[in-house]
C-alpha positions as CSV (number, residue, x, y, z in Angstrom):
1,X,0.0,0.0,0.0
2,X,1.6,3.3,-1.0
3,X,-1.2,5.8,-0.4
4,X,-3.2,6.6,2.7
5,X,-6.6,4.9,2.8
6,X,-9.7,5.6,4.8
7,X,-11.4,2.5,6.1
8,X,-14.5,2.0,8.1
9,X,-14.6,0.2,11.4
10,X,-17.4,-2.0,12.5
11,X,-18.8,0.8,14.6
12,X,-19.0,3.0,11.5
13,X,-16.1,5.4,12.5
14,X,-13.6,6.3,9.9
15,X,-10.2,4.9,10.3
16,X,-7.3,6.2,8.3
17,X,-4.6,3.8,7.3
18,X,-0.9,4.6,6.6
19,X,2.1,2.5,5.8
20,X,4.0,4.2,8.6
21,X,2.8,6.1,11.7
22,X,5.4,8.4,13.3
23,X,4.8,9.3,17.0
24,X,6.1,12.8,17.8
25,X,7.1,15.9,15.8
26,X,10.3,16.6,17.7
27,X,13.8,16.4,16.4
28,X,13.5,12.6,15.7
29,X,10.0,12.7,14.2
30,X,10.7,15.5,11.8
31,X,13.9,13.8,10.8
32,X,12.1,10.6,10.2
33,X,9.5,12.3,8.0
34,X,12.3,13.9,5.9
35,X,14.0,10.6,5.4
36,X,10.8,8.8,4.4
37,X,10.1,11.4,1.7
38,X,13.6,11.1,0.3
39,X,14.4,7.4,0.7
40,X,10.9,5.9,0.5
41,X,8.9,8.1,-1.9
42,X,5.4,6.8,-2.3
43,X,5.2,5.5,1.3
44,X,2.1,6.8,3.0
45,X,2.7,8.1,6.5
46,X,1.5,10.5,9.2
47,X,3.1,12.2,12.1
48,X,1.0,12.4,15.3
49,X,2.1,15.1,17.8
50,X,0.5,15.6,21.2
51,X,1.6,19.3,21.4
52,X,0.2,22.1,19.4
53,X,3.3,22.6,17.3
54,X,6.6,20.9,16.3
55,X,9.8,20.9,18.3
56,X,9.1,18.6,21.3
57,X,11.5,19.7,24.1
58,X,12.2,23.0,22.4
59,X,8.6,23.9,22.1
60,X,7.5,22.6,25.5
61,X,10.2,24.1,27.7
62,X,9.8,27.9,28.2
63,X,12.1,28.7,31.1
64,X,14.5,31.6,30.6
65,X,17.6,31.0,28.6
66,X,16.7,27.5,27.4
67,X,19.4,26.3,25.0
68,X,21.1,23.2,23.7
69,X,23.7,21.6,25.9
70,X,25.5,20.0,22.9
71,X,26.7,21.6,19.7
72,X,24.3,22.2,16.8
73,X,26.7,21.0,14.2
74,X,26.0,17.5,15.4
75,X,22.6,18.1,17.0
76,X,21.4,19.5,13.7
77,X,20.5,17.1,11.0
78,X,23.2,15.7,8.7
79,X,21.3,16.9,5.7
80,X,20.8,20.5,6.6
81,X,23.8,22.7,7.5
82,X,23.8,24.6,10.8
83,X,25.2,28.1,10.2
84,X,24.8,29.6,13.7
85,X,26.9,29.5,16.9
86,X,27.5,26.0,18.3
87,X,25.2,26.3,21.4
88,X,21.8,27.5,20.2
89,X,18.7,28.9,21.9
90,X,15.4,27.1,21.8
91,X,14.1,29.7,19.4
92,X,17.0,29.2,17.0
93,X,16.5,25.4,17.1
94,X,12.8,25.8,16.4
95,X,13.6,28.2,13.5
96,X,16.0,25.6,12.1
97,X,13.4,22.8,12.4
98,X,10.7,25.0,10.8
99,X,13.0,25.5,7.8
100,X,13.3,21.8,7.5
101,X,9.6,21.4,7.5
102,X,9.0,24.3,5.0
103,X,11.8,23.4,2.6
104,X,10.7,19.8,2.4
105,X,6.9,20.3,2.5
106,X,6.5,18.2,5.6
107,X,3.7,20.1,7.2
108,X,1.1,18.1,5.2
109,X,2.1,15.0,7.1
110,X,1.8,16.4,10.7
111,X,-1.3,16.3,12.9
112,X,-0.9,18.4,16.0
113,X,-2.9,18.0,19.3
114,X,-3.2,14.3,18.8
115,X,-2.5,12.5,22.1
116,X,-2.2,8.8,21.5
117,X,-3.8,6.7,24.2
118,X,-3.4,3.1,22.9
119,X,-1.7,1.1,20.2
120,X,-2.8,-2.5,19.5
121,X,-1.0,-4.9,17.2
122,X,-2.9,-7.6,15.3
123,X,-0.9,-10.5,13.8
124,X,-4.0,-11.6,11.9
125,X,-4.1,-8.3,10.1
126,X,-0.4,-7.4,10.4
127,X,-1.1,-3.8,11.5
128,X,-1.3,-1.5,14.4
129,X,-4.5,0.2,15.5
130,X,-3.9,3.5,17.2
131,X,-6.4,5.4,19.2
132,X,-5.8,9.1,19.8
133,X,-7.6,12.0,21.4
134,X,-7.7,15.4,19.7
135,X,-6.9,17.7,22.5
136,X,-8.5,20.8,21.0
137,X,-11.9,19.1,20.4
138,X,-11.9,16.0,22.7
139,X,-12.7,13.8,19.8
140,X,-11.4,10.3,19.7
141,X,-9.9,9.2,16.4
142,X,-8.4,6.0,15.1
143,X,-5.6,5.1,12.7
144,X,-4.1,1.9,11.5
145,X,-0.5,1.5,10.3
146,X,1.8,-1.2,9.0
147,X,4.8,0.1,10.9
148,X,5.1,2.2,14.1
149,X,8.0,4.6,14.5
150,X,8.3,5.8,18.1
151,X,9.9,9.3,18.0
152,X,8.2,10.6,21.1
153,X,11.3,11.3,23.2
154,X,12.1,9.8,26.6
155,X,10.5,12.0,29.3
156,X,7.0,13.0,30.3
157,X,6.2,16.5,29.0
158,X,3.3,17.1,31.4
159,X,5.3,17.1,34.6
160,X,8.9,17.2,35.7
161,X,10.4,15.3,38.6
162,X,10.3,17.0,42.0
163,X,11.2,15.0,45.1
164,X,9.0,15.3,48.2
165,X,10.7,17.2,51.0
166,X,9.4,17.8,54.5
167,X,7.7,21.1,55.0
168,X,6.9,21.9,51.4
169,X,3.3,22.7,52.4
170,X,4.6,25.3,54.9
171,X,6.6,27.3,52.3
172,X,5.0,30.7,51.6
173,X,6.6,31.4,48.3
174,X,6.3,29.8,44.8
175,X,7.7,26.4,43.9
176,X,8.3,26.0,40.2
177,X,9.7,23.2,38.0
178,X,11.5,24.5,34.9
179,X,9.6,22.1,32.7
180,X,6.3,23.9,33.5
181,X,7.6,27.5,33.8
182,X,4.8,30.1,34.2
183,X,5.0,32.6,31.4
184,X,4.0,35.4,33.7
185,X,6.5,34.7,36.5
186,X,8.1,37.9,37.8
187,X,11.4,37.1,39.4
188,X,12.9,40.6,39.2
189,X,14.3,41.8,42.6
190,X,13.5,38.4,44.1
191,X,15.6,35.9,46.1
192,X,15.6,32.7,44.1
193,X,16.9,29.3,45.1
194,X,17.5,26.8,42.3
195,X,17.7,23.2,43.5
196,X,19.9,21.1,41.1
197,X,23.3,21.0,39.5
198,X,22.7,19.9,35.9
199,X,22.3,21.5,32.5
200,X,19.0,23.2,33.3
201,X,20.6,24.9,36.3
202,X,23.6,26.0,34.2
203,X,21.2,27.4,31.6
204,X,18.6,29.1,33.9
205,X,20.9,30.7,36.5
206,X,22.8,33.0,34.2
207,X,19.6,33.9,32.3
208,X,17.9,35.3,35.5
209,X,20.8,36.3,37.8
210,X,21.0,39.9,36.6
211,X,17.3,40.5,37.3
212,X,17.0,38.8,40.6
213,X,18.2,40.2,44.0
214,X,20.2,37.0,44.3
215,X,20.2,33.4,43.0
216,X,21.4,30.5,45.1
217,X,22.2,27.2,43.5
218,X,21.5,24.5,46.1
219,X,23.0,21.1,45.1
220,X,23.3,17.8,46.9
221,X,26.5,17.0,44.9
222,X,28.4,18.8,42.1
223,X,28.4,17.9,38.4
224,X,31.0,18.4,35.6
225,X,30.8,21.3,33.1
226,X,32.8,22.3,30.1
227,X,33.1,26.1,29.8
228,X,34.3,27.5,26.5
229,X,33.7,30.0,23.8
230,X,30.4,29.7,21.9
231,X,32.3,29.6,18.6
232,X,33.8,27.1,16.3
233,X,37.0,28.4,15.0
234,X,37.3,25.9,12.2
235,X,33.8,26.8,10.9
236,X,34.6,30.5,10.9
237,X,37.9,29.9,9.1
238,X,36.2,27.8,6.4
239,X,33.6,30.6,6.0
240,X,36.4,33.1,5.5
241,X,37.7,30.9,2.8
242,X,34.2,30.9,1.2
243,X,33.8,27.1,1.5
244,X,30.2,26.1,0.8
245,X,28.1,25.6,4.0
246,X,27.4,22.0,3.1
247,X,31.1,21.3,3.2
248,X,31.6,23.3,6.4
249,X,28.8,21.4,8.1
250,X,30.3,18.0,7.2
251,X,33.9,18.9,8.1
252,X,33.0,20.5,11.4
253,X,30.7,17.6,12.3
254,X,33.6,15.2,11.7
255,X,35.9,17.4,13.8
256,X,33.5,17.5,16.7
257,X,32.7,13.9,16.6
258,X,36.4,13.0,16.5
259,X,37.2,15.2,19.4
260,X,34.2,13.8,21.3
261,X,35.3,10.3,20.7
262,X,38.8,11.0,21.9
263,X,37.4,12.7,25.0
264,X,35.0,9.9,25.8
265,X,37.8,7.3,25.6
266,X,40.1,9.3,27.8
267,X,37.3,9.6,30.4
268,X,37.5,5.8,30.8
269,X,41.2,5.3,30.3
270,X,42.6,8.3,32.2
271,X,39.7,9.7,34.3
272,X,41.8,11.5,36.8
273,X,43.6,13.5,34.2
274,X,40.4,14.4,32.4
275,X,38.9,15.4,35.8
276,X,41.8,17.7,36.4
277,X,41.4,19.3,33.0
278,X,37.7,19.9,33.5
279,X,38.2,21.4,36.9
280,X,41.0,23.7,35.6
281,X,38.5,25.0,33.0
282,X,36.1,25.9,35.8
283,X,38.7,27.5,38.0
284,X,39.8,29.8,35.2
285,X,36.4,31.5,35.4
286,X,36.1,31.8,39.2
287,X,38.0,33.9,41.8
288,X,41.2,32.3,43.1
289,X,39.7,31.7,46.6
290,X,36.5,30.0,45.4
291,X,36.0,26.5,46.9
292,X,36.0,24.5,43.6
293,X,36.8,21.3,45.6
294,X,33.5,21.5,47.4
295,X,31.2,23.0,44.8
296,X,32.4,21.8,41.4
297,X,34.3,18.5,42.0
298,X,32.0,15.5,41.5
299,X,32.5,12.2,43.3
300,X,32.1,10.2,40.1
301,X,34.4,9.9,37.1
302,X,33.8,12.1,34.0
303,X,31.0,11.0,31.6
304,X,29.2,8.8,34.1
305,X,26.6,11.4,33.8
306,X,26.0,13.9,31.0
307,X,28.4,16.9,30.9
308,X,26.9,20.2,29.9
309,X,28.8,22.8,27.8
310,X,28.7,26.3,29.4
311,X,29.0,28.8,26.6
312,X,31.4,31.6,27.4
313,X,31.4,30.5,31.0
314,X,28.3,32.5,31.7
315,X,27.3,30.5,34.8
316,X,30.7,31.1,36.5
317,X,30.7,34.7,35.5
318,X,27.5,35.2,37.5
319,X,29.1,33.6,40.5
320,X,32.2,35.6,40.2
321,X,30.2,38.8,40.0
322,X,28.3,37.9,43.2
323,X,24.9,37.7,41.5
324,X,24.8,33.9,42.2
325,X,26.2,31.6,44.8
326,X,26.5,27.9,45.3
327,X,25.6,25.9,48.4
328,X,26.5,22.2,48.4
329,X,24.4,20.5,51.0
330,X,21.3,18.4,51.5
331,X,17.8,19.7,52.3
332,X,16.6,19.1,55.8
333,X,13.2,20.7,55.2
334,X,11.3,23.6,53.6
335,X,10.4,26.4,56.0
336,X,7.8,29.2,55.5
337,X,10.7,31.5,54.3
338,X,12.7,29.1,52.3
339,X,14.9,26.0,52.9
340,X,16.9,24.8,55.9
341,X,19.8,22.6,55.0
342,X,21.1,19.6,57.0
343,X,24.1,21.6,58.1
344,X,21.6,24.2,59.6
345,X,22.0,26.9,57.0
346,X,18.8,28.9,56.3
347,X,18.3,29.9,52.7
348,X,15.6,32.6,52.2
349,X,13.7,32.4,48.9
350,X,10.8,34.2,47.3
351,X,10.9,31.5,44.6
352,X,12.2,28.0,44.7
353,X,13.0,26.3,41.3
354,X,13.3,22.5,41.4
355,X,15.7,21.8,38.5
356,X,15.7,18.2,39.7
357,X,15.2,16.3,36.5
358,X,12.3,14.7,34.7
359,X,10.3,11.5,34.7
360,X,11.2,8.9,32.1
361,X,8.4,8.2,29.8
362,X,8.5,4.7,28.4
363,X,6.9,4.5,24.9
364,X,5.0,7.7,25.3
365,X,2.8,6.4,28.2
366,X,0.8,4.6,25.6
367,X,-1.1,1.5,26.5
368,X,0.3,-1.2,24.1
369,X,-1.2,-4.5,23.3
370,X,0.2,-7.4,21.3
371,X,-2.6,-9.7,20.0
372,X,-4.8,-8.8,22.8
373,X,-2.2,-9.0,25.6
374,X,-0.9,-5.9,27.4
375,X,2.7,-5.3,26.6
376,X,5.1,-5.3,29.5
377,X,8.0,-3.5,28.0
378,X,10.3,-4.5,30.8
379,X,9.9,-8.2,29.9
380,X,11.3,-7.6,26.4
381,X,15.0,-7.7,25.3
382,X,16.3,-4.7,23.4
383,X,17.9,-5.2,20.0
384,X,20.6,-2.5,19.7
385,X,18.3,-0.2,21.7
386,X,15.8,0.2,18.9
387,X,13.7,-2.9,18.4
388,X,12.3,-5.3,21.1
389,X,11.6,-9.1,21.2
390,X,8.0,-9.9,20.8
391,X,7.0,-6.5,19.4
392,X,6.5,-6.6,15.6
393,X,6.8,-3.7,13.2
394,X,8.0,-1.1,15.6
395,X,11.2,0.9,16.1
396,X,12.0,3.2,19.0
397,X,14.4,6.1,18.7
398,X,16.6,6.6,21.8
399,X,19.6,8.7,21.1
400,X,23.1,9.0,22.6
401,X,23.9,10.1,26.1
402,X,27.5,11.2,25.3
403,X,26.9,12.6,21.8
404,X,24.0,14.5,20.1
405,X,20.6,12.8,20.0
406,X,20.2,13.5,16.3
407,X,23.2,11.5,15.3
408,X,21.3,8.3,16.2
409,X,18.0,9.6,14.9
410,X,19.5,9.9,11.5
411,X,21.2,6.5,11.6
412,X,17.9,4.8,12.7
413,X,16.0,6.6,10.0
414,X,18.3,5.1,7.4
415,X,17.7,1.7,9.1
416,X,13.9,2.0,9.0
417,X,13.9,2.9,5.4
418,X,16.2,0.0,4.5
419,X,14.1,-2.4,6.6
420,X,10.9,-1.3,4.9
421,X,12.5,-1.7,1.5
422,X,13.8,-5.2,2.5
423,X,10.3,-6.3,3.7
424,X,8.8,-5.0,0.4
425,X,11.4,-6.9,-1.7
426,X,10.7,-10.1,0.3
427,X,6.9,-9.7,0.1
428,X,6.7,-9.7,3.9
429,X,4.3,-7.7,6.1
430,X,5.7,-8.4,9.5
431,X,9.1,-8.4,11.1
432,X,10.2,-8.8,14.7
433,X,13.5,-9.6,16.5
434,X,13.9,-12.8,18.4
435,X,16.7,-14.3,20.5
436,X,18.8,-16.7,18.5
437,X,19.6,-20.3,19.7
438,X,23.0,-19.1,20.8
439,X,21.3,-16.4,23.0
440,X,19.2,-19.0,24.9
441,X,21.4,-18.9,28.1
442,X,22.4,-15.3,27.8
443,X,22.4,-13.4,31.1
444,X,19.9,-10.6,31.0
445,X,20.7,-7.4,32.9
446,X,19.3,-3.8,33.3
447,X,19.0,-1.8,30.1
448,X,22.0,0.4,30.9
449,X,25.0,-0.6,33.0
450,X,24.9,1.8,36.1
451,X,28.7,1.6,36.2
452,X,28.8,3.1,32.8
453,X,26.0,5.8,32.9
454,X,23.7,6.5,35.8
455,X,21.7,9.7,35.8
456,X,18.8,9.9,38.2
457,X,16.0,9.6,35.7
458,X,17.3,6.3,34.4
459,X,18.0,4.9,37.8
460,X,14.5,5.8,39.0
461,X,12.9,4.0,36.1
462,X,15.2,1.2,35.2
463,X,12.5,-1.3,36.2
464,X,10.3,-0.1,33.3
465,X,12.9,-0.5,30.6
466,X,13.8,-3.6,28.5
467,X,16.5,-5.9,29.4
468,X,20.0,-6.1,27.8
469,X,22.1,-9.1,27.0
470,X,25.8,-9.7,27.2
471,X,26.3,-9.5,23.4
472,X,26.5,-6.3,21.3
473,X,23.3,-7.1,19.4
474,X,21.3,-7.0,22.6
475,X,22.7,-3.8,24.0
476,X,22.2,-0.1,23.6
477,X,25.7,1.1,22.9
478,X,26.7,4.8,23.4
479,X,29.4,4.6,20.8
480,X,28.5,6.6,17.6
481,X,31.8,5.7,16.1
482,X,30.9,2.0,16.2
483,X,27.2,2.4,15.3
484,X,27.8,4.6,12.2
485,X,29.4,1.5,10.6
486,X,27.5,-1.3,12.4
487,X,23.9,-0.2,11.9
488,X,24.2,0.3,8.1
489,X,25.9,-3.1,7.9
490,X,23.2,-5.1,9.8
491,X,22.3,-8.2,8.0
492,X,18.5,-8.0,7.7
493,X,18.3,-11.7,6.9
494,X,20.2,-12.5,10.1
495,X,18.8,-15.1,12.5
496,X,17.6,-12.4,14.9
497,X,15.0,-11.2,12.3
498,X,11.8,-13.1,11.9
499,X,9.5,-12.2,8.9
500,X,6.0,-13.3,8.1
501,X,3.7,-12.6,5.1
């Protein structure tokens, strides 16, 4: 089937059918739509998005200063050059994505305000049946699709993660999570405490510090940062030489990927040396007497959690200027006026921002069924972090932790298009991955090795995720340099792939 069809259900409701249904119009979904139009012309597809516009994270998050924490030369798509500064604002990223949609006429495929509630697979019909609610009208609509492409991201948009602390009900000020930042929030002249130490804190604090009376960063433990100029010298040099932007994009991407690969390997092979280099970069932006050992020296080795880039050292400049300060301590309780730490320090605050992470969202919080049985995702085994045993005709996009998300989104888009073409050539309507005979006694472990990467959102939700095996095929690697060669070379007729008419 190469064109959308409108079918009728037994109840008389209209059901639209597509070859492929993409869930989400964020960076992965828009990229998937592009690749389908270029690599699989004639394939009918639709993109269902729960929000009222494209962009995902970059549309949903509205807190001051929101920006990327990785460079746009690699976070941008491989097929569209990024011409701005490496670390971009949400508005700049949305503008870039909007250009992709407009230049490739992708808007016709996207349905906004469609929140998917269930997805049911039928082996008898070899298709998914998707139920969605149109948020603007409350109407329930149905779709069927031969292949489901999950591009919905990995966290719940509706709410961020905020721990429960004693005394929160006593606090007289405002408690805000950055993920649901009020558009009318007035923080000018206010005392603000930001709880957290990650990329959101590093972004938010410099954006509000000059307008607040004072901002205090309250962290239980420090994290690593990479301060540096928001500029790529190689890109600027190539522009001076009037090299075409397409060439610049590819050359700079390769440079950044090579540097990132070297840095990641060093973080495992010589962690103490890398740690010293990172801390030296922080010290260079702070007064000589600042206690870097307490406030910016993590207890874990580099890259065990994500490292955020701090453009032009703006976070540290605010601290050096006295507009922001850092307290490294645990929370004893909230008080009417603010927070009391376990060491007894009282932190007054008109506003408390809980930059404490997000809630992992497994498969978009959609109720899945396989032939009438509810799908327990945690009982599946992941094939290269993209397909799952016992789940036919579905691929999940989950990007890299130590490199830009979009790198993997592009790779997996190629894989989907190749898999669809292979199924068409074989005359098959169904494909799923299965453990091979040699995998029968394979030890199954948590989806990610906590010794390798252990951010809070993963540790809190590991029980919801698929299992991994002890062989490369059954693991979600974080190595782009391996996968850029391995994924295109996957043998689609290998014993792990099972096809049916």
